[in-house]
Structures are given as C-alpha cells and as structure tokens.
Residue, then its C-alpha position, 0 to 999 in steps of 0.5 A: x636246753x636249760x641255761x641257769x644264772x650263776x646263782x641258780x635262781x633264774x633260768x632260760x629254756x630253749x626249744x628248737x623248731x626242727x633242724x632249720x635254725x630257729x629257736x624259741x626261749x622261755x624265762x623263769x626269774x624266781x622271786x618271792x613266790x608270786x606269779x612272776x616266778x612262773x615261765x614267760x615266753x621271752x622270744x618266739x621262733x620269728x624273733x631271731x634270738x639264737x642264744x641266751x646267756x646270763x652274764x656274771x654282772x646279773x644281766x641277760x645277754x641275747x644273740x640276735x640275728x633278726x635284722x643282723x644276719x651276722x649277729x648282734x648282742x642285746x642286753x636285758x635287765x631281769x627286773x624289767x623282765x620280771x615287771x613286763x607282762x610280755x617280755x617279748x615286747x622288750x626285745x625291740x627296744x633292748x640295749x645293744x651291747x655289741x652291734x653287728x660287724x664283719x665277723x659272725x658271732x658264734x659264741x659269747x660270754x659276759x664277765x664282770x667287766x668284759x664281753x667276749x665274742x667268738x667271731x667266725x670269718x668264713x670258717x676260721x674263728x677269732x676271739x675278741x674282747x670288749x668293754x661290757x658297758x661301753x662296747x669299746x674293743x679292748x683286745x683280739x686274743x692271739x691265735x693261729x690264722x686257720x683255727x677254731x676257738x670255741x666253748x667260752x667258759x667264765x672262771x668261777x671266782x674270778x672277775x674277767x678270766x675265761x677258758x676257751x678251747x683252741x684247735x687247728x688242722x695241725x694242732x689237736x684240741x687244747x684248753x687255754x686260759x685268758x686273763x685280761x688282768x695279767x701282764x701281756x706275757x702271762x695273759x694267755x696260758x695253756x692248761x694241762x687240758x689237751x688232747x694228747x697225740x704221738x703224731x706230728x703234723x709239723x710237715x703240713x700246713x693249712x692255707x685258705x683258697x677261694x673259688x667263684x661259684x656259678x652266680x659269682x659268689x666267692x666260696x672259701x676252702x681250707x686246704x691241708x697239705x704237705x709244706x713242700x707240695x708240687x702243684x703239678x696236678x698229680x696229687x691225690x686229693x679229698x674234697x669234703x663239704x656239708x652245706x646245710x643246717x647252718x652248720x659251719x665247717x670250721x678248722x678241726x684236727x682229724x688224726x687219721x688225715x695224717x695217714x693220707x697226708x703222709x702218702x702225698x695226699x691233700x685234704x680240702x674242706x669247702x665252706x659252702x652256702x647252707x652253713x653259717x660261715x658268713x652268717x644267717x644269710x649264708x645259710x638261707x642262700x643254701x636252704x629250701x629252694x636255694x639248695x642248688x647253690x650248695x652244689x654249685x659252690x662245691x663243683x666250683x671248688x673242685x674245678x678251682x683245685x684242678x685249675x690251681x694244679x692241686x689235682x686232676x679229675x683222675x686224682x680227685x675224690x669227694x667225701x661227705x656224710x648225712x647232708x654232706x652225703x646228699x651233696x655227694x649224690x648231687x655232685x656225682x649226678x651233676x658232674x660225673x666226669x669231674x671226680x674219680x672217686x666218691x665216698x658218701x656216708x649215711x646220705x640222703x638221696x631220694x628227696x621226694x620221700x625223705x620227709x616220710x622217714x621216721x625222722x623226716x619231719x625235722x628236715x622239712x625246715x631245711x629242705x622243704x616239702x613236696x606239698x609246697x609246689x615251689x619246694x617240690x620243683x626244687x627237690x625234684x630238680x636235684x634229687x640225686x636218685x631221680x637224676x641218675x642216668x642210664x649208661x652214664x660213666x660214673x666214677x667209682x662210688x662207695x656208699x656207707x650206712x648203718x642198720x641202726x641209723x635213726x637220723x637218715x633212713x638206711x634205705x637211701x644208701x641201699x636204693x641209691x646203690x642199686x640204681x647206680x649199679x644198674x645205670x652206670x656205664x663204667x667198667x668194673x674198674x669203677x665199681x659202685x659199692x655199698x658198705x652196710x653194718x648191723x652194729x652202727x647208725x648215723x655215726x655218733x657213738x660208733x665203737x672204736x673197732x667199727x670206726x677203724x674198720x670203716x676207715x680202713x675200707x674207705x682208705x682202701x677204696x680211695x687208694x685203689x681208685x686213685x692209683x696210690x701205692x702205700x709207702x711204709x712210714x717210720x713209727x711216730x716219735x715216742x711210740x713204743x717199739x713194735x713187740x717181737x715174738x718171744x723166743x721159743x723155749x729150748x726143746x726138752x730132751x727125752 
C-alpha cells in the first residue's frame, strides 16, 4: 500500500507480515536528487506502527500500538526524517500528538489545525476532534449510539473540513460532511452520496448486550431486533461471529436481514476476542495459543441470549464464514446441544493441515504452526475435524464452499461434511449438508445471481431447521407494482 503526501512529493509504502496484524513501512521524502531521496525504512514489524499518513500541515502522523494496545498518534517532521541516517531511531522520541485513551483508534486524519480520530468502543465507533498541536479535545461528532463511522477524507481546498462514511444496522451507508468552521446547525451535513434502499428498518432497533466468558471477560454483542419483541425464548435467532485477524465486527447495514426480521427473527453479532474491538490486547487474547478464548466467548454469548429469553437452543442458529467458519466448527463440536442449526461459509476445519494449503503460510501468524510444540497442542485441542465424535447428536449443519476459493481450501468443507455425516447420531430431521459451487470462491466478487441463490438456500435451511413458516409481506414503499401478464389477444375469426 502506498500513501502519498498532498503534493505528491513524499511517499510511504506499507508491507504486511502475513495476516497477523504486523506492518513495516518505508519512506521516500524527495528533495534535490541527492541520496536522501531514496527509500529508507521508517518502521519494522516489531515497532508496532499500524498506519502512517501525511497531514495537511506537511507533517507525518503515525498510529502506534507499541506500548499502547488501543493506539496513540505520533508526529514526525519530514526535515528530521530526511536528515536521519536511520529514521527508525526517531520513533522512540517522537512527539505524541494524541495519547492512548479508552477508545481504540481505528482511523485518523490531520487537517490544517484539527486532528480527527475514529475511535472504536467495543464494536461501535465515534468521531472525535482535537486541536492538532495542543491535543485539546474540541468536539465529538453527533452520531447514532450503535453505528460505524469510517473512511475519513480531508476535503481538498478546505482547511479543516472532512468527509466520513456513517452506517448502522438500521440505516444504509451514507457520506457526511463535517466542517468545524460552520455554525453548529450547519456543521454536520449529509451529502447525496448514499446507498439507496426501498426497504425500511423503522420497525427494528439495534441494542447492545454483554455476556461473561469462561474466564470472566465481558463480551459485547449487537442485537438487531423488532422493536416490539417478546423475550419468551421462542424467537428464531441467528448468532454470528468472527474473532480473528484483528478484524472488528462493527455495526453494518445488511439488506437481506430485513427478510429475517420481518419473519419474527433476531440477528446478533458477537464482538469476540481475536478481533480489534478493544485494541491489540483484545486481538492477542484470541490468537495463537489463546484461540480457545474466542470459542469460549461465543458460547457464552449463546448462553446469555438464552438466559435473557431472546431464544432457546431449539430456535438458535449460528453462522460464520472463513475464520468465522472455523468458529462454527469449534462451537458445534464443543457444545452440540446448544444450537439447532449451524451455517458455515468457506470455513477452516482441519487445523493441523491448514498451513500446508496454497494460502496457508499467511495464516501461521494468526493460528500458529504444528512445528511449534505449544502451538501444535493448542491447534490439536480445538481442531474441529479432529474433535468430531462418533454417535454425537449434532445439530442441523450446512457447510458452503466454492471450487475457486484461493483463500481457504475447499477441501476443508468437503472433508468436514463427510466426517460429520459419518459420525452424527441425529436423525434425518437434522441433516449435514454440503453446498458447493463451481462458479464461486471465497465470496469476494461473487456474481449477484450466485449470491442470491446462496442466500435462498441458507434461509430455506434455517427456516426448515427452526420450524419457521413464511409470512407474506406487503411490497416495500415506493416499489413498482408487480407486473401482470398482458391480456390475450382476441381469437381470430376464420
């Protein structure tokens, strides 16, 4: 990844160390053509610099997580970098533009006189504004409590105005302009750049709830539910999670969830360890030999939802993909009686062979290697394929994969399906199914007809397993009326 200064005279190149959340950065500062114009290493993987950006004030800003798991912002002068034989030596004494606080810094932008920070608070995010040089807090941008604010962009030609994208579980993505120089009532302005939709989520709401994991860690969840919901344990509910690669499960607008909600369903997203919802320490607590924490967190969320009356094991489905597919495999083998249905997309299930796959080496920084004795023991302890037990009464299971998946070998889903089909002691009412497609891969770039066909199969499986009956719904407001067949022409007389 290349980051250029506003005048395109200076550059930073970022290189990732596999998929484990470590980055190195090289800098090229330009100049008069002398030796200082070449590339210099600014930060190595061990330096904990997650992101580097040029400020509109000409200075270089760095997001550092070394000694600050939630992140802090450093500032460096290009002249000092140009004069330094080893720019890395400047990191230890770099001025702190913004120290670590309770929010996890996800994104930042430095304008002429303002420093903008997107901070995550366990999943949802907020946008705060500081004075660039004193660090004094100036404002918190108004936003829904359960929302994601992202993609900060300073506006060319304006001193301190920025654009950012806002999305929530009930409102689609929209770009918003913020200008601190405007009066209060005009400071925040929506733009025409937004995702249109005919579907209204006005009857639904997003709320936050917490579970307590096996070791006492509090784990948050975002619950998307109808506003008038009876907590009687009878609601069909999908619990999803990921828990890996420092990828946070932030609030998002997913259009097809309205179909589920309109049928009386509830959708819950768990913010498990392994993600970045509470910073780098949250990620490390669900990585390598600590991976079991992710599964404990997820099972705790499921049990908490049952305890609160949102659902019951007979009405509870779980769903996840890729690393979240591994989560599905671990959950169904560790607590098979807690769920009625499991949907695993492009999952990893044989943890002892995954590093031998074509893309496997990139996963070692996240999962570990069988070559390391301690990591091997951890992998062996939870590897879903190796934890399947003959005769166990497993829930209904649907595993999905694509023949062209270069990210996760489709062998995992095929092999896990065969093992579960041979082992399960449940009757035909709880089948173990494999859905595979010759036209798809890991999900990115899947054609719309293939996505719709997959969604139809997933929902049909869930409706069947959770005993749901389809309710006909009125068309969305503003939708074109259903077309009618044209009248038949009169028969010709002979």
